[in-house]
MMTF fields as JSON, N, C-alpha, C and O atoms, coordinates in Angstrom:
{
  "mmtfVersion": "1.0.0",
  "mmtfProducer": "UNKNOWN",
  "numBonds": 359,
  "numAtoms": 360,
  "numGroups": 90,
  "numChains": 1,
  "numModels": 1,
  "chainsPerModel": [1],
  "groupsPerChain": [90],
  "chainIdList": ["A"],
  "bondAtomList": [4, 2, 8, 6, 12, 10, 16, 14, 20, 18, 24, 22, 28, 26, 32, 30, 36, 34, 40, 38, 44, 42, 48, 46, 52, 50, 56, 54, 60, 58, 64, 62, 68, 66, 72, 70, 76, 74, 80, 78, 84, 82, 88, 86, 92, 90, 96, 94, 100, 98, 104, 102, 108, 106, 112, 110, 116, 114, 120, 118, 124, 122, 128, 126, 132, 130, 136, 134, 140, 138, 144, 142, 148, 146, 152, 150, 156, 154, 160, 158, 164, 162, 168, 166, 172, 170, 176, 174, 180, 178, 184, 182, 188, 186, 192, 190, 196, 194, 200, 198, 204, 202, 208, 206, 212, 210, 216, 214, 220, 218, 224, 222, 228, 226, 232, 230, 236, 234, 240, 238, 244, 242, 248, 246, 252, 250, 256, 254, 260, 258, 264, 262, 268, 266, 272, 270, 276, 274, 280, 278, 284, 282, 288, 286, 292, 290, 296, 294, 300, 298, 304, 302, 308, 306, 312, 310, 316, 314, 320, 318, 324, 322, 328, 326, 332, 330, 336, 334, 340, 338, 344, 342, 348, 346, 352, 350, 356, 354],
  "bondOrderList": [1, 1, 1, 1, 1, 1, 1, 1, 1, 1, 1, 1, 1, 1, 1, 1, 1, 1, 1, 1, 1, 1, 1, 1, 1, 1, 1, 1, 1, 1, 1, 1, 1, 1, 1, 1, 1, 1, 1, 1, 1, 1, 1, 1, 1, 1, 1, 1, 1, 1, 1, 1, 1, 1, 1, 1, 1, 1, 1, 1, 1, 1, 1, 1, 1, 1, 1, 1, 1, 1, 1, 1, 1, 1, 1, 1, 1, 1, 1, 1, 1, 1, 1, 1, 1, 1, 1, 1, 1],
  "groupList": [{"groupName": "MET", "atomNameList": ["N", "CA", "C", "O"], "elementList": ["N", "C", "C", "O"], "formalChargeList": [0, 0, 0, 0], "bondAtomList": [1, 0, 2, 1, 3, 2], "bondOrderList": [1, 1, 2], "singleLetterCode": "M", "chemCompType": "L-PEPTIDE LINKING"}, {"groupName": "SER", "atomNameList": ["N", "CA", "C", "O"], "elementList": ["N", "C", "C", "O"], "formalChargeList": [0, 0, 0, 0], "bondAtomList": [1, 0, 2, 1, 3, 2], "bondOrderList": [1, 1, 2], "singleLetterCode": "S", "chemCompType": "L-PEPTIDE LINKING"}, {"groupName": "ASP", "atomNameList": ["N", "CA", "C", "O"], "elementList": ["N", "C", "C", "O"], "formalChargeList": [0, 0, 0, 0], "bondAtomList": [1, 0, 2, 1, 3, 2], "bondOrderList": [1, 1, 2], "singleLetterCode": "D", "chemCompType": "L-PEPTIDE LINKING"}, {"groupName": "THR", "atomNameList": ["N", "CA", "C", "O"], "elementList": ["N", "C", "C", "O"], "formalChargeList": [0, 0, 0, 0], "bondAtomList": [1, 0, 2, 1, 3, 2], "bondOrderList": [1, 1, 2], "singleLetterCode": "T", "chemCompType": "L-PEPTIDE LINKING"}, {"groupName": "TYR", "atomNameList": ["N", "CA", "C", "O"], "elementList": ["N", "C", "C", "O"], "formalChargeList": [0, 0, 0, 0], "bondAtomList": [1, 0, 2, 1, 3, 2], "bondOrderList": [1, 1, 2], "singleLetterCode": "Y", "chemCompType": "L-PEPTIDE LINKING"}, {"groupName": "TRP", "atomNameList": ["N", "CA", "C", "O"], "elementList": ["N", "C", "C", "O"], "formalChargeList": [0, 0, 0, 0], "bondAtomList": [1, 0, 2, 1, 3, 2], "bondOrderList": [1, 1, 2], "singleLetterCode": "W", "chemCompType": "L-PEPTIDE LINKING"}, {"groupName": "LEU", "atomNameList": ["N", "CA", "C", "O"], "elementList": ["N", "C", "C", "O"], "formalChargeList": [0, 0, 0, 0], "bondAtomList": [1, 0, 2, 1, 3, 2], "bondOrderList": [1, 1, 2], "singleLetterCode": "L", "chemCompType": "L-PEPTIDE LINKING"}, {"groupName": "VAL", "atomNameList": ["N", "CA", "C", "O"], "elementList": ["N", "C", "C", "O"], "formalChargeList": [0, 0, 0, 0], "bondAtomList": [1, 0, 2, 1, 3, 2], "bondOrderList": [1, 1, 2], "singleLetterCode": "V", "chemCompType": "L-PEPTIDE LINKING"}, {"groupName": "PHE", "atomNameList": ["N", "CA", "C", "O"], "elementList": ["N", "C", "C", "O"], "formalChargeList": [0, 0, 0, 0], "bondAtomList": [1, 0, 2, 1, 3, 2], "bondOrderList": [1, 1, 2], "singleLetterCode": "F", "chemCompType": "L-PEPTIDE LINKING"}, {"groupName": "GLN", "atomNameList": ["N", "CA", "C", "O"], "elementList": ["N", "C", "C", "O"], "formalChargeList": [0, 0, 0, 0], "bondAtomList": [1, 0, 2, 1, 3, 2], "bondOrderList": [1, 1, 2], "singleLetterCode": "Q", "chemCompType": "L-PEPTIDE LINKING"}, {"groupName": "GLY", "atomNameList": ["N", "CA", "C", "O"], "elementList": ["N", "C", "C", "O"], "formalChargeList": [0, 0, 0, 0], "bondAtomList": [1, 0, 2, 1, 3, 2], "bondOrderList": [1, 1, 2], "singleLetterCode": "G", "chemCompType": "PEPTIDE LINKING"}, {"groupName": "GLU", "atomNameList": ["N", "CA", "C", "O"], "elementList": ["N", "C", "C", "O"], "formalChargeList": [0, 0, 0, 0], "bondAtomList": [1, 0, 2, 1, 3, 2], "bondOrderList": [1, 1, 2], "singleLetterCode": "E", "chemCompType": "L-PEPTIDE LINKING"}, {"groupName": "LYS", "atomNameList": ["N", "CA", "C", "O"], "elementList": ["N", "C", "C", "O"], "formalChargeList": [0, 0, 0, 0], "bondAtomList": [1, 0, 2, 1, 3, 2], "bondOrderList": [1, 1, 2], "singleLetterCode": "K", "chemCompType": "L-PEPTIDE LINKING"}, {"groupName": "ASN", "atomNameList": ["N", "CA", "C", "O"], "elementList": ["N", "C", "C", "O"], "formalChargeList": [0, 0, 0, 0], "bondAtomList": [1, 0, 2, 1, 3, 2], "bondOrderList": [1, 1, 2], "singleLetterCode": "N", "chemCompType": "L-PEPTIDE LINKING"}, {"groupName": "HIS", "atomNameList": ["N", "CA", "C", "O"], "elementList": ["N", "C", "C", "O"], "formalChargeList": [0, 0, 0, 0], "bondAtomList": [1, 0, 2, 1, 3, 2], "bondOrderList": [1, 1, 2], "singleLetterCode": "H", "chemCompType": "L-PEPTIDE LINKING"}, {"groupName": "ALA", "atomNameList": ["N", "CA", "C", "O"], "elementList": ["N", "C", "C", "O"], "formalChargeList": [0, 0, 0, 0], "bondAtomList": [1, 0, 2, 1, 3, 2], "bondOrderList": [1, 1, 2], "singleLetterCode": "A", "chemCompType": "L-PEPTIDE LINKING"}, {"groupName": "ILE", "atomNameList": ["N", "CA", "C", "O"], "elementList": ["N", "C", "C", "O"], "formalChargeList": [0, 0, 0, 0], "bondAtomList": [1, 0, 2, 1, 3, 2], "bondOrderList": [1, 1, 2], "singleLetterCode": "I", "chemCompType": "L-PEPTIDE LINKING"}, {"groupName": "ARG", "atomNameList": ["N", "CA", "C", "O"], "elementList": ["N", "C", "C", "O"], "formalChargeList": [0, 0, 0, 0], "bondAtomList": [1, 0, 2, 1, 3, 2], "bondOrderList": [1, 1, 2], "singleLetterCode": "R", "chemCompType": "L-PEPTIDE LINKING"}],
  "groupTypeList": [0, 1, 1, 2, 3, 4, 5, 3, 4, 6, 7, 8, 3, 9, 2, 10, 11, 11, 5, 12, 4, 4, 12, 12, 10, 7, 6, 9, 1, 8, 3, 10, 3, 13, 13, 13, 5, 1, 1, 13, 14, 6, 15, 16, 1, 15, 7, 5, 16, 10, 17, 1, 7, 14, 10, 2, 8, 4, 8, 13, 10, 6, 0, 1, 2, 16, 17, 6, 4, 13, 17, 15, 6, 1, 11, 15, 11, 7, 6, 2, 6, 4, 13, 15, 3, 3, 13, 16, 12, 9],
  "groupIdList": [1, 2, 3, 4, 5, 6, 7, 8, 9, 10, 11, 12, 13, 14, 15, 16, 17, 18, 19, 20, 21, 22, 23, 24, 25, 26, 27, 28, 29, 30, 31, 32, 33, 34, 35, 36, 37, 38, 39, 40, 41, 42, 43, 44, 45, 46, 47, 48, 49, 50, 51, 52, 53, 54, 55, 56, 57, 58, 59, 60, 61, 62, 63, 64, 65, 66, 67, 68, 69, 70, 71, 72, 73, 74, 75, 76, 77, 78, 79, 80, 81, 82, 83, 84, 85, 86, 87, 88, 89, 90],
  "secStructList": [7, 7, 7, 1, 1, 1, 7, 7, 7, 3, 3, 3, 3, 3, 3, 6, 6, 3, 3, 3, 3, 3, 3, 6, 6, 3, 3, 7, 7, 7, 7, 1, 1, 6, 6, 7, 7, 7, 2, 2, 2, 2, 6, 7, 7, 1, 7, 7, 1, 1, 5, 7, 1, 1, 1, 1, 7, 5, 7, 7, 1, 7, 7, 7, 7, 7, 7, 7, 7, 1, 1, 7, 7, 7, 2, 2, 2, 2, 2, 2, 2, 2, 2, 2, 2, 6, 6, 1, 7, 7],
  "xCoordList": [68.687, 68.328, 69.004, 69.868, 68.698, 69.477, 70.117, 70.082, 70.854, 71.713, 70.689, 69.519, 70.984, 70.356, 70.537, 69.842, 71.396, 71.747, 71.107, 70.628, 70.928, 70.23, 68.803, 68.524, 67.853, 66.993, 67.235, 68.193, 66.398, 66.601, 65.298, 64.24, 65.327, 64.062, 63.906, 64.744, 62.65, 62.19, 60.947, 60.337, 60.62, 59.324, 59.111, 60.02, 57.853, 57.326, 56.266, 55.35, 56.217, 54.863, 54.568, 55.294, 53.298, 52.422, 51.66, 50.806, 52.015, 50.946, 50.513, 51.23, 49.352, 48.931, 49.6, 49.608, 50.108, 51.015, 52.586, 53.358, 52.958, 54.332, 54.686, 54.133, 55.69, 55.9, 57.498, 58.417, 57.721, 59.069, 59.424, 58.57, 60.76, 61.297, 62.445, 63.299, 62.365, 63.517, 63.984, 63.297, 65.486, 65.823, 66.768, 67.587, 66.71, 67.237, 67.06, 67.924, 65.72, 65.424, 65.914, 65.796, 66.468, 67.133, 66.367, 66.134, 66.058, 65.341, 66.188, 67.292, 65.632, 66.483, 66.013, 64.993, 66.663, 66.053, 65.705, 66.296, 64.587, 64.308, 65.155, 65.56, 65.518, 66.216, 65.405, 64.475, 65.654, 64.826, 63.559, 63.188, 62.874, 61.516, 60.275, 59.121, 60.568, 59.489, 58.976, 58.26, 59.309, 58.738, 57.573, 56.865, 57.177, 56.197, 54.876, 54.634, 54.192, 52.856, 51.738, 51.337, 51.349, 50.107, 48.661, 48.51, 47.751, 46.436, 45.699, 44.898, 46.083, 45.062, 45.976, 45.408, 47.348, 47.971, 47.352, 46.923, 47.113, 46.912, 45.21, 44.645, 44.737, 43.003, 42.758, 41.687, 43.71, 43.709, 43.319, 43.845, 42.247, 41.985, 42.462, 42.389, 42.989, 43.652, 45.046, 45.666, 45.668, 46.945, 47.575, 47.061, 48.626, 49.526, 50.882, 51.639, 51.086, 52.225, 53.198, 52.938, 54.122, 54.974, 54.721, 55.353, 53.913, 53.605, 53.247, 52.904, 53.245, 52.738, 51.339, 50.765, 50.526, 49.234, 48.857, 47.693, 49.886, 49.557, 49.771, 49.197, 50.38, 50.442, 51.799, 51.92, 52.559, 53.833, 55.026, 55.859, 55.43, 56.421, 56.227, 55.299, 56.867, 56.652, 58.039, 59.138, 57.797, 58.879, 59.148, 58.252, 60.743, 61.107, 61.984, 63.198, 61.456, 62.152, 61.133, 60.101, 61.522, 60.89, 60.489, 61.264, 59.326, 58.805, 58.436, 57.973, 58.57, 58.145, 57.679, 58.287, 56.647, 56.198, 55.94, 56.525, 54.962, 54.422, 53.364, 52.481, 53.375, 52.268, 51.704, 52.533, 50.607, 49.962, 49.283, 48.586, 49.434, 49.14, 47.914, 47.846, 47.118, 46.045, 46.656, 45.961, 47.909, 48.678, 49.87, 50.196, 50.624, 52.292, 52.984, 52.523, 53.854, 54.569, 55.625, 56.123, 56.098, 57.029, 58.487, 58.702, 59.408, 60.662, 61.462, 62.436, 61.119, 61.325, 60.7, 61.342, 59.233, 58.677, 59.379, 59.598, 59.564, 60.394, 61.694, 61.897, 62.364, 63.75, 63.274, 63.724, 62.375, 62.068, 61.761, 62.203, 60.95, 60.646, 61.819, 61.924, 62.892, 63.741, 64.854, 65.318, 64.949, 65.714, 65.251, 66.077, 63.81, 63.159, 63.4, 63.629, 63.407, 63.781, 65.039, 65.194, 65.853, 67.442, 67.838, 68.867, 67.093, 67.391, 66.795, 66.925, 66.115, 65.53, 66.661, 67.261, 66.928, 67.798, 67.412, 66.212, 68.214, 67.759, 68.163, 67.924],
  "yCoordList": [33.098, 33.937, 35.016, 35.168, 35.801, 37.195, 37.617, 37.086, 38.789, 39.508, 39.766, 39.594, 40.173, 40.587, 42.255, 42.981, 42.741, 44.408, 44.921, 46.037, 44.344, 45.172, 44.563, 43.45, 45.284, 44.871, 43.942, 44.096, 43.056, 42.247, 42.243, 41.976, 42.524, 42.661, 41.195, 40.621, 40.597, 39.347, 39.704, 40.768, 38.631, 38.718, 37.081, 36.26, 36.841, 35.477, 35.593, 36.322, 34.797, 35.053, 33.649, 32.673, 33.719, 32.214, 32.549, 33.435, 31.753, 31.77, 30.528, 29.845, 29.974, 28.768, 27.943, 28.337, 26.903, 25.991, 26.416, 25.848, 27.339, 27.872, 29.004, 30.103, 28.565, 29.518, 30.051, 29.233, 31.357, 31.809, 32.54, 32.867, 32.723, 33.464, 34.415, 34.084, 35.401, 36.687, 37.169, 37.37, 37.289, 38.131, 39.155, 38.805, 40.237, 41.447, 41.661, 42.133, 41.235, 41.514, 40.415, 40.513, 39.381, 38.318, 36.844, 36.323, 36.316, 35.056, 33.936, 33.69, 33.195, 32.287, 30.885, 30.853, 29.784, 28.507, 28.041, 28.316, 27.212, 26.595, 25.403, 24.801, 24.92, 23.674, 22.822, 23.351, 21.685, 20.671, 20.468, 20.759, 19.904, 19.432, 20.257, 19.856, 21.357, 22.313, 23.156, 24.05, 23.012, 24.088, 23.258, 23.867, 22.126, 21.254, 21.663, 21.211, 22.417, 22.875, 21.797, 21.621, 21.165, 20.285, 21.203, 22.416, 20.242, 21.128, 21.732, 22.662, 21.047, 21.807, 23.068, 23.902, 23.236, 24.585, 25.322, 26.379, 25.199, 26.097, 26.329, 27.383, 25.548, 25.741, 26.759, 27.312, 26.887, 27.858, 29.087, 29.459, 29.843, 31.25, 32.46, 33.641, 31.903, 33.072, 33.106, 32.114, 34.435, 34.534, 34.775, 35.524, 34.074, 34.271, 34.837, 34.313, 35.83, 36.577, 36.68, 37.551, 35.949, 36.046, 34.773, 34.679, 33.821, 32.481, 31.537, 31.947, 30.144, 29.058, 28.993, 29.564, 28.263, 28.217, 27.166, 27.041, 26.448, 25.574, 26.285, 25.824, 27.107, 28.077, 27.529, 27.924, 26.757, 26.263, 26.982, 26.804, 27.915, 28.319, 30.154, 30.638, 30.805, 32.294, 32.924, 32.484, 34.03, 34.856, 35.723, 36.24, 35.894, 36.803, 37.799, 37.602, 38.964, 40.023, 41.229, 41.367, 41.983, 43.272, 42.995, 42.459, 43.396, 43.402, 44.881, 45.663, 45.22, 46.787, 46.589, 45.871, 47.265, 47.344, 46.127, 45.756, 45.482, 44.196, 44.478, 45.282, 43.884, 44.135, 42.972, 42.08, 42.702, 41.564, 42.188, 43.189, 41.68, 41.856, 40.773, 39.671, 41.138, 40.128, 39.25, 38.52, 39.436, 38.616, 38.338, 38.725, 37.548, 37.302, 38.472, 38.846, 39.084, 40.023, 39.405, 38.367, 40.013, 39.56, 39.958, 40.985, 39.031, 39.385, 40.643, 40.906, 41.313, 42.649, 43.823, 44.744, 43.461, 44.133, 44.112, 44.989, 42.868, 42.526, 43.548, 44.36, 43.458, 44.219, 45.581, 46.211, 46.053, 47.565, 48.078, 49.128, 47.187, 47.557, 47.562, 48.433, 46.447, 46.398, 48.005, 48.844, 48.007, 49.167, 50.546, 51.386, 50.765, 51.872, 51.808, 52.886, 50.631, 50.802, 50.773, 50.905, 50.579, 50.694, 52.105, 52.438, 52.937, 54.277, 55.161, 56.385, 54.37, 55.034, 54.852, 53.785, 56.044, 55.947, 55.088, 55.065, 54.324, 53.393, 53.992, 53.458],
  "zCoordList": [93.264, 92.248, 92.114, 91.25, 92.893, 93.035, 94.083, 95.192, 93.712, 95.162, 96.101, 95.759, 97.289, 98.417, 98.311, 99.022, 97.489, 97.287, 96.346, 96.544, 95.195, 94.101, 93.743, 94.187, 92.922, 92.312, 91.108, 90.35, 90.984, 89.899, 89.069, 89.639, 87.752, 86.787, 86.313, 85.617, 86.797, 86.218, 85.43, 85.533, 84.581, 83.696, 83.526, 83.407, 83.541, 83.172, 82.519, 82.901, 81.286, 80.425, 80.193, 80.382, 79.723, 79.254, 78.195, 78.172, 77.22, 75.957, 75.709, 74.977, 76.201, 76.044, 77.138, 78.304, 76.79, 77.683, 77.731, 78.503, 76.949, 76.809, 77.781, 77.834, 78.537, 79.633, 79.48, 79.518, 79.319, 79.163, 80.6, 81.425, 80.733, 81.924, 81.422, 80.6, 81.912, 81.352, 82.854, 83.856, 82.634, 83.793, 83.222, 82.373, 83.587, 83.041, 81.622, 80.882, 81.223, 79.723, 78.68, 77.459, 79.354, 78.728, 78.721, 79.812, 77.761, 77.976, 78.521, 78.036, 79.618, 80.338, 79.8, 79.112, 80.059, 80.038, 81.242, 82.287, 81.119, 82.412, 82.744, 81.75, 83.908, 84.062, 85.008, 85.618, 85.159, 86.163, 85.617, 84.48, 86.591, 86.322, 86.903, 86.746, 87.538, 88.01, 87.222, 87.673, 85.506, 84.593, 84.171, 83.369, 84.444, 83.818, 84.646, 85.765, 84.074, 84.638, 84.207, 83.056, 85.274, 84.934, 84.764, 84.908, 84.434, 83.847, 85.044, 84.945, 86.325, 87.461, 87.993, 88.698, 87.688, 88.09, 87.055, 87.519, 85.775, 84.788, 85.12, 84.829, 85.56, 86.029, 87.134, 87.384, 87.639, 89.145, 88.497, 87.448, 89.2, 88.642, 89.399, 89.059, 90.546, 91.424, 91.186, 90.801, 91.443, 91.112, 92.711, 93.542, 92.888, 94.167, 93.781, 92.964, 94.374, 94.157, 95.489, 96.319, 95.658, 96.673, 97.499, 98.551, 97.175, 97.931, 97.021, 95.912, 97.272, 96.65, 96.668, 97.595, 95.614, 95.689, 96.858, 97.237, 97.381, 98.231, 99.675, 100.662, 99.742, 100.861, 101.909, 103.069, 101.378, 101.98, 101.771, 102.659, 100.652, 100.28, 100.364, 99.718, 100.934, 100.926, 100.525, 100.863, 99.747, 99.245, 100.424, 101.091, 100.709, 101.549, 101.159, 101.198, 100.747, 100.11, 99.905, 100.561, 99.016, 98.512, 96.884, 96.092, 96.596, 95.209, 94.67, 95.5, 93.635, 93.239, 91.619, 90.825, 91.351, 90.061, 89.364, 88.347, 90.017, 89.54, 88.565, 88.862, 87.423, 86.309, 85.834, 85.652, 85.585, 84.854, 83.569, 83.737, 82.33, 81.152, 80.73, 81.274, 79.875, 79.309, 78.024, 77.317, 77.882, 76.693, 77.31, 78.432, 76.434, 76.67, 76.145, 75.067, 76.55, 76.026, 75.281, 75.715, 74.019, 73.21, 73.781, 74.426, 73.459, 73.732, 73.495, 74.2, 72.649, 72.211, 73.387, 73.891, 73.637, 74.553, 76.157, 76.993, 76.11, 77.602, 77.532, 78.435, 76.633, 76.604, 76.902, 77.86, 76.109, 75.943, 77.439, 77.904, 78.096, 79.505, 80.402, 81.266, 80.213, 81.201, 80.586, 81.358, 79.711, 79.274, 79.843, 80.199, 79.922, 80.526, 81.872, 82.421, 82.668, 83.865, 84.671, 85.885, 83.763, 84.104, 84.148, 84.737, 83.57, 83.368, 84.799, 84.836, 85.987, 87.017, 88.083, 88.215, 88.887, 89.967, 90.945, 91.218, 91.579, 92.81, 93.974, 95.058]
}
């Protein structure tokens, strides 16, 4: 999904049953069948960051500036946040 050398800015939003994925502030299209969330996935109240809810897949890497909002961000808000973070020295 990303390079091992650079940070990659990712955003996932959910509004009802609609999920969107942004990379570097740009809306991406989902491919394959893994984007179909069943009702039991949506009913899970816990948030798992860096691993599967089933405990079988773990993220191997670094994460920074993780944010959770009580609403789905708009495409403009995602782009504004991306532009604000790209001015930070790495």
